[in-house]
C-alpha positions in Angstrom: -0.4 0.2 0.1 1.6 3.5 -1.1 1.6 6.2 2.7 -0.6 8.9 2.0 0.7 9.9 5.6 4.9 11.2 6.3 7.2 13.4 6.5 7.8 13.1 2.8 5.0 13.5 1.9 3.7 16.8 5.0 4.8 19.8 6.1 2.8 22.4 8.7 2.4 26.1 6.5 1.5 28.9 8.0 -1.3 30.7 8.2 -1.2 32.6 6.0 0.1 29.6 3.4 -3.2 27.5 4.2 -5.3 31.1 3.4 -4.0 31.4 0.1 -4.3 27.5 -1.3 -8.1 26.7 0.0 -10.3 26.6 -2.1 -14.4 28.1 -2.2 -15.6 25.9 -4.6 -18.7 25.7 -3.3 -19.0 29.1 -2.5 -17.8 30.2 -6.4 -21.4 29.7 -8.0 -21.4 30.1 -11.8 -18.3 32.2 -12.8 -15.0 31.0 -13.2 -12.8 31.0 -9.9 -12.6 34.7 -8.4 -15.1 36.3 -10.7 -18.6 37.6 -9.9 -21.3 39.4 -12.2 -22.0 42.5 -11.0 -25.2 43.5 -11.0 -24.9 46.9 -11.2 -23.3 47.8 -14.4 -24.1 44.0 -16.1 -19.9 43.7 -16.0 -17.8 41.0 -14.2 -15.9 41.7 -10.7 -12.9 40.4 -9.7 -11.9 39.9 -6.6 -8.8 37.4 -4.9 -9.0 37.5 -1.0 -5.1 38.6 0.7 -4.2 36.0 3.1 -1.2 39.3 4.8 -4.4 41.5 5.6 -6.7 39.0 6.0 -9.6 41.1 3.5 -10.6 41.2 -0.4 -9.0 42.9 -2.8 -11.3 44.1 -5.6 -9.8 44.3 -8.3 -11.5 45.5 -10.6 -14.7 46.0 -13.6 -14.6 43.8 -17.0 -16.2 43.3 -19.9 -15.6 39.2 -19.1 -16.0 36.5 -17.0 -12.5 35.9 -18.7 -11.2 39.1 -18.3 -11.7 39.1 -15.0 -10.5 35.5 -14.1 -7.4 36.3 -15.9 -7.6 39.4 -13.3 -7.8 37.2 -10.8 -4.5 34.8 -12.1 -2.4 37.1 -11.9 -3.1 39.2 -9.3 -2.9 35.8 -7.3 0.2 34.6 -8.4 1.8 37.3 -7.6 0.5 37.0 -3.5 1.9 33.6 -3.7 5.4 35.1 -4.8 5.2 36.9 -1.4 3.9 33.5 0.2 6.8 31.9 -1.0 9.2 34.4 1.2 8.0 33.2 4.2 7.4 29.7 4.0 11.4 28.1 5.1 10.0 24.7 3.6 11.7 24.1 -0.2 8.9 21.9 -0.8 6.5 24.6 -0.6 8.4 27.4 -1.8 8.3 25.5 -4.8 5.1 24.5 -5.8 3.5 28.5 -4.4 6.2 29.5 -7.6 5.4 27.6 -9.5 
């Protein structure tokens, strides 16, 4: 049987890292991750949770869900680099940098 939990496969991570990688798939709705419809304008809002401030950042309004998702993806990548700088385990750092 394969070993799923071992010192080679498990690591402790900081709170900011854990908050960063936690997905909210069940609460996302019909749009791509990081995207919601702003009914007042009919545009798509991009937002991203910041694990350091523990607040949601508004990234702007976009014409399509795809544009809004791309704004979310870029910001998420920027935050991943900052989160990686706080971790000491090279496996975690490498995963975040990717």
